[in-house]
C-alpha positions, -999 to +999 in steps of 0.1 A: +437-625+717+411-637+690+399-657+723+394-635+744+374-614+722+353-641+718+356-650+757+343-617+766+315-614+732+302-645+741+305-640+781+295-605+788+280-589+757+263-611+740+247-636+776+238-594+790+258-600+815+266-567+829+300-557+812+333-545+837+336-510+828+369-508+847+400-518+832+418-531+857+386-555+871+382-571+834+421-578+829+420-594+864+387-612+850+405-623+823+437-634+842+415-657+865+402-671+832+437-681+819+444-650+792+480-640+787+488-598+798+498-590+767+468-607+745+447-588+774+454-553+762+460-563+728+423-572+728+414-544+745+431-525+727+409-535+695+378-531+709+387-496+719+398-492+684+359-505+671+342-478+696+362-451+678+353-459+643+318-454+654+330-419+650+330-416+605+359-386+614+383-413+624+378-441+591+395-415+568+393-443+541+356-438+537+345-417+503+316-408+491+306-439+465+280-449+437+259-476+440+277-492+410+312-488+431+328-519+437+355-528+468+387-540+456+409-556+485+447-549+490+468-574+491+473-580+526+433-583+531+437-609+503+458-629+522+442-626+559+401-627+536+400-657+516+377-658+488+349-674+512+351-646+536+348-620+508+324-635+489+302-637+527+307-598+527+296-592+496+265-617+504+261-594+536+261-560+515+236-575+488+213-584+516+220-552+535+233-565+569+262-542+561+268-509+544+297-492+532+308-478+566+303-516+586+323-534+560+351-512+563+349-515+605+348-551+596+378-554+573+399-531+594+394-551+626+400-580+606+431-564+592+440-557+633+431-594+643+466-613+656+457-643+636+473-665+615+447-688+599+410-666+598+383-688+586+349-675+577+336-686+613+363-660+627+347-631+603+312-640+612+322-634+649+339-601+637+309-593+623+288-596+652+307-579+675+312-548+649+274-543+643+265-554+682+291-518+688+273-496+661+244-476+669+212-479+647+225-515+635+202-536+657+186-552+626+215-558+607+227-575+638+198-592+647+200-607+611+235-615+610+223-637+644+198-657+626+221-665+599+244-673+624+226-697+649+199-709+619+226-727+600+218-763+597+248-774+607+242-753+647+259-723+659+291-717+656+310-728+686 
């Protein structure tokens, strides 16, 4: 499923190519690219849920917070997001790439992935996808792109 999300992001969204709006056409395209039907539906559902998260009413766990509040991760989140991932999220919050809402969107979308060995590079792609899909966060998206693609070791893929 994650491979499909990366494929869509790299080939359609990030490259600014025309994105299919018809699910049937997109599904056919992904099938021709060699992806499995179940994984395609899971990936499309993941993207739909990401779009739904843009409405604050659909994020029931967001509450008022103070600037001194600290995010405590659940046991399941700690199992998925290792110390490097959690540290990177905190770093992005400190440099204002992520705010409370986008951080929670990232954690929500990470936890919804059907992936066993989640790594920091995977997290970076999820963050890019979230920031790309949230209106008003263009600057944060650009800053995140710079962090990823200007790394000394080169881009992620």
